[in-house]
C-alpha positions in Angstrom: -40.6 -25.6 -33.4 -40.2 -25.4 -29.6 -37.1 -27.0 -28.1 -37.4 -28.3 -24.5 -34.4 -28.2 -22.3 -35.9 -30.6 -19.8 -37.9 -33.8 -19.9 -39.5 -33.6 -16.5 -40.1 -31.4 -13.5 -36.8 -32.4 -11.8 -34.8 -31.4 -14.9 -36.6 -28.2 -15.2 -35.8 -27.3 -11.6 -32.1 -28.2 -12.2 -32.0 -25.7 -15.2 -33.8 -23.1 -13.2 -31.1 -23.5 -10.5 -28.3 -23.3 -13.2 -29.9 -20.0 -14.4 -30.0 -18.7 -10.8 -26.3 -19.7 -10.2 -25.3 -18.0 -13.5 -27.1 -14.8 -12.4 -25.5 -14.8 -8.9 -22.0 -15.2 -10.4 -22.6 -12.4 -13.0 -24.1 -10.1 -10.3 -21.2 -10.7 -8.0 -18.7 -9.9 -10.8 -20.5 -6.6 -11.5 -20.6 -5.8 -7.7 -16.8 -6.5 -7.3 -16.0 -4.2 -10.3 -18.3 -1.5 -9.0 -16.6 -1.6 -5.6 -13.1 -1.5 -7.1 -14.1 1.5 -9.2 -15.6 3.3 -6.2 -19.0 3.4 -7.8 -20.6 1.9 -4.7 -20.0 2.7 -1.0 -18.3 0.2 1.2 -21.4 -0.3 3.4 -23.7 -0.9 0.4 -21.2 -3.2 -1.2 -20.8 -5.2 2.0 -24.6 -5.6 2.4 -25.2 -6.7 -1.2 -22.1 -9.0 -1.2 -23.3 -10.8 2.0 -26.7 -11.4 0.3 -25.1 -12.8 -2.8 -22.7 -15.0 -0.8 -25.6 -16.3 1.3 -27.7 -17.1 -1.9 -24.7 -18.7 -3.5 -23.9 -21.0 -0.6 -27.5 -22.2 -0.4 -27.7 -22.8 -4.1 -24.2 -24.4 -4.3 -25.2 -26.8 -1.5 -28.4 -27.7 -3.5 -26.4 -28.3 -6.7 -23.4 -30.0 -5.1 -24.1 -33.3 -7.0 -24.8 -31.8 -10.4 -22.3 -28.9 -10.1 -19.3 -30.3 -8.1 -17.0 -27.5 -9.4 -18.2 -23.9 -9.7 -15.0 -23.0 -11.7 -15.9 -25.7 -14.2 -19.5 -24.4 -14.4 -18.1 -20.9 -15.1 -15.8 -22.3 -17.8 -18.6 -24.4 -19.4 -20.8 -21.3 -19.8 -17.8 -19.1 -20.8 -18.5 -16.7 -18.0 -15.1 -15.1 -17.4 -15.9 -13.9 -13.9 -12.6 -14.2 -11.9 -13.5 -11.7 -9.2 -16.8 -13.4 -8.5 -15.2 -16.8 -8.3 -12.6 -15.4 -5.9 -15.3 -13.8 -3.7 -17.8 -16.6 -3.8 -15.7 -19.7 -3.8 -12.2 -18.8 -2.4 -12.7 -16.1 0.3 -16.4 -16.5 1.0 -16.6 -13.0 2.6 -16.9 -9.4 1.2 -13.6 -7.6 0.4 -14.4 -5.1 3.2 -14.4 -7.9 5.8 -11.3 -9.5 4.3 -9.4 -6.2 4.5 -10.5 -5.6 8.1 -9.4 -9.1 9.1 -6.0 -8.6 7.4 -5.5 -5.3 9.2 -6.5 -6.8 12.6 -4.2 -9.8 12.0 -1.3 -7.4 11.1 -2.0 -5.3 14.3 -2.2 -8.5 16.4 1.1 -9.8 14.9 2.9 -6.5 15.5 1.6 -6.3 19.1 2.9 -9.8 19.7 6.4 -8.9 18.4 6.5 -5.7 20.5 5.7 -7.8 23.6 8.4 -10.2 22.6 11.0 -7.4 22.2 10.1 -5.9 25.6 10.4 -9.3 27.2 13.8 -9.8 25.6 15.1 -6.4 26.6 14.0 -6.9 30.2 15.4 -10.5 30.4 18.8 -9.3 29.1 19.0 -6.4 31.5 17.9 -8.5 34.5 20.4 -11.2 33.6 23.2 -8.7 33.8 21.9 -7.5 37.2 22.1 -11.1 38.4 25.8 -11.2 37.3 25.1 -13.6 34.4 28.1 -12.3 32.4 29.6 -15.4 30.7 29.5 -15.3 26.9 27.4 -18.4 26.6 24.8 -16.8 28.9 24.8 -13.3 27.3 25.1 -14.2 23.6 21.7 -16.2 23.4 19.9 -13.3 25.1 21.2 -10.7 22.8 20.7 -12.9 19.8 17.0 -13.4 20.7 16.6 -9.6 21.2 18.3 -8.8 17.9 16.0 -11.4 16.1 12.8 -9.9 17.6 13.8 -6.4 16.8 14.5 -7.4 13.2 11.0 -8.8 12.9 9.4 -5.5 13.8 8.9 -3.7 10.4 8.1 -0.3 12.0 11.8 0.0 13.1 14.3 1.4 10.6 17.4 -0.6 9.7 19.6 1.8 11.5 17.6 1.8 14.7 19.9 2.1 17.7 18.9 -1.2 19.3 19.6 -3.1 16.1 23.1 -1.6 15.5 24.1 -1.9 19.2 23.1 -5.5 19.5 24.9 -6.3 16.2 28.1 -4.7 17.6 27.8 -6.6 20.9 27.2 -9.9 19.1 30.2 -9.3 17.0 32.4 -8.7 20.1 31.0 -11.7 21.9 31.6 -14.0 18.9 35.3 -13.3 19.1 35.4 -14.5 22.8 35.3 -18.0 24.2 32.1 -19.5 25.5 33.4 -19.6 29.1 34.9 -16.0 28.9 33.1 -13.4 31.1 32.5 -9.8 30.5 34.5 -7.4 32.7 32.6 -5.3 35.1 33.2 -2.3 32.8 31.9 -4.3 29.8 28.8 -5.5 31.7 28.1 -1.9 32.8 28.4 -0.6 29.2 26.2 -3.4 27.9 23.5 -2.7 30.5 23.7 1.0 29.6 23.3 0.2 25.9 20.4 -2.1 26.6 18.6 0.5 28.7 19.3 3.3 26.1 18.1 1.0 23.3 15.0 0.1 25.3 14.1 3.7 25.9 14.6 4.5 22.1 12.4 1.4 21.3 9.5 2.5 23.5 9.8 6.1 22.0 9.7 4.6 18.5 6.4 2.8 19.0 3.3 4.4 17.5 1.0 5.8 20.1 -2.8 5.0 20.1 -4.6 6.8 17.3 -1.5 7.1 15.1 
């Protein structure tokens, strides 16, 4: 006896779409595993993944009323395809694109912190040249510099600039806000800043490294 899954053309189309959605999720899961195991090249993976994501988005849009949750659809049909769900539903882009974006974001963040460090070095040195030597003038500048240096992960914990700024902040914290650095102290601080700045610039990776 033949069992019909549908009663009319609309229902048949819905089940055809379910079958297509099932196939896309399964194919994406296989593709993700092949990429992780290095069975497929990055370029081939990316091309195929973009196709599957495009098909998925079109189909998911068509089925949005009957399949409001792709995760629930996968659970209902016991699909066990976590990699596919992550790729199709959560990220929406191939892993290769995701990794490139993460690397670019990391590089952009590092570049911004480097610029911040340079600005803080120059501001501190310029302030001393302008005879801004009161503790309540110097301390915030060195504090900002120390904070920006600590944010830059490429610098080791014992980097000269970090240790010198820590020493100076320790000295300043023992003084009153209205106290001023002596000429000798100001000269030494400027020397330490300049030396730390040069070490900082030398520590930065050059293009291509």
